[in-house]
N, C-alpha and C positions, 0 to 999 in steps of 0.2 A: 466650442465644443470639439471634443477630439472625433477624429474620423471613425467611422463604424468598423473598419478592418482593424484598427488599433484596439478597440474595445473587444472585438471577437478575439483577437490574439491574447489579450489578457485572461478573458473567460475561459478560452481554449486551454491555455497553460494551467489554470487554476483546476479545470476539470481533469487535465491529464494527471496531476499531482494527486487528486482525490482517486482517480482511476488506479493509479500505481498503488496506493495504500489498499484500496479495496481488492486488487488481484492478490496482494501479499496476504490479506486476511483470509481470502478464499482459499488460497494454496496452504495457508497454516492449518486451516479447519480440515481441508482434504487429508493433509498429512496426519493430523490427529486422528482422524477417522481410521485411516489405514493402520496406524500403530495400535489403536484401541481395539480394532477389529482382530489383528493378528494376536494381541495379548489374550483376548478373549478365546480364540482358537486354541492357543497353546495350553490355557487353563483347562478347557475343556478335554484336550488330549490328555494331559496329566491326570485329570479326574478319572477318565476312562481306563488309563493305565492302572491307577490305584485300585479301583474296583476290580480289574481282572486279577491283580496281584492278590487282593483279598479273597477272591472267589478261589483261586488256584490254592491257596493256602487252607481255606475252609474245606474245600474238596478232598485234599489229601494232605493232612496235617504233619503225616510223617515222611513225606517227600521233601527232605530238607535240600538235597542236590537240586531238584527240579524247581523248588521255590527259590533257591538262591540264584541259580542262573536266570530265572525269569526276573528277579528283583535287580540283578546286575544289568540286564538288558533294559530294564526300565528306567533305571538311573542314568544309563549311557544315553538312551534316547531323549531324556530330560535334559541332559547336558547339551546334547547336540542343538534341541530346540532352543535352549537357553543361549548358545552361541549364535544361532541364526537369528534370534530376536535381537540380540545385541548388534549384530552386524546390520541389521535393517535400522535400528535406532542410530547407529553411527552414520549410515548412508543418509537418512532423513536429517540428522544434524547438519551433516555437510551441504545438503540441498538446501537447508534453511539458511545457512551461512551466506550461500552464493545468492539466493533469493533476496536475502536482507540487503547485501551489497548492491545488487541490481536495483532494488526498490529505492533505497537511499539515492543512488545515482540518477534514476528517473525523477525522483522528487526534486532534488537539486537542481536538475536541468529545467523541470518544469517551473519551479520558483524562479530560476534566472531568467526564463522567457517572460514569466508574469511581471517580474520587476522591470525588465526591458519594455515590455508593453506599458506599464504603468508611468515609466519615465517619458516614453514617446507621447502617451496621452497628456501628461502634464506639460511636457514642452509645447505641444500643439495648442493646449489651452492658454498657456502663458503668453504665446506668440500672438493668439488671437486677441488676447486681452490687452497686450502691449500695444497692438495697433489702434485699439480705441482709446487707451489711457494716455499714451505719449501726446498726441495732439492737444488733449485738454490740459495737461501738465504744462507743456510749453506755453500755452496761452495764459495760464493763472501765474506763471513766474515771470511774466514780462518779456518774454523773448519773442512774443509774437506767435501768431498761428504757424503750425508746421505746414510745410508744402502739401497741397492736395488735401487739406482738411476738409472733412465733411461735417456739417452740422446736422445734428438729427433732432428732431422735436420729440419729446416723450410721447408715448402712445396715448397717454391720458388726456393730453392738451389738444383740444379740437380748434382747427383753424376756422375763421368765419369767412365766408366767400362773399 
């Protein structure tokens, strides 16, 4: 039976890998929310500007110069918002790439640690099993009992006193 600390190391490494993935999913969710929220805000601003532009035209249909300047300002503001939104999307994309690299590195390290713990547990189990099997194999192949061989009686066999 492997030592408790080896088993704990294995499950700790597996838990770390899952925690890394969960953190990445949470960060992605937060990022998606920020982008969606920003997009909604920008659409609302564009809608308000379009309504204001329409009101201005309806209120003074002959004021072409005033309407034109308001329309140009509205388009300029919309372009500025589009550039800001694009900048945010690019920033989020770069952050996503960095987080993905970090997550992959953490998962790889956790899997490496889990593999090491699994190998250690297997080694411990094989060593313990070897200590029990070797004496019996030596006895059965004619070489005689191994030094310091212990004979055990099966638990189901009762001895008579």
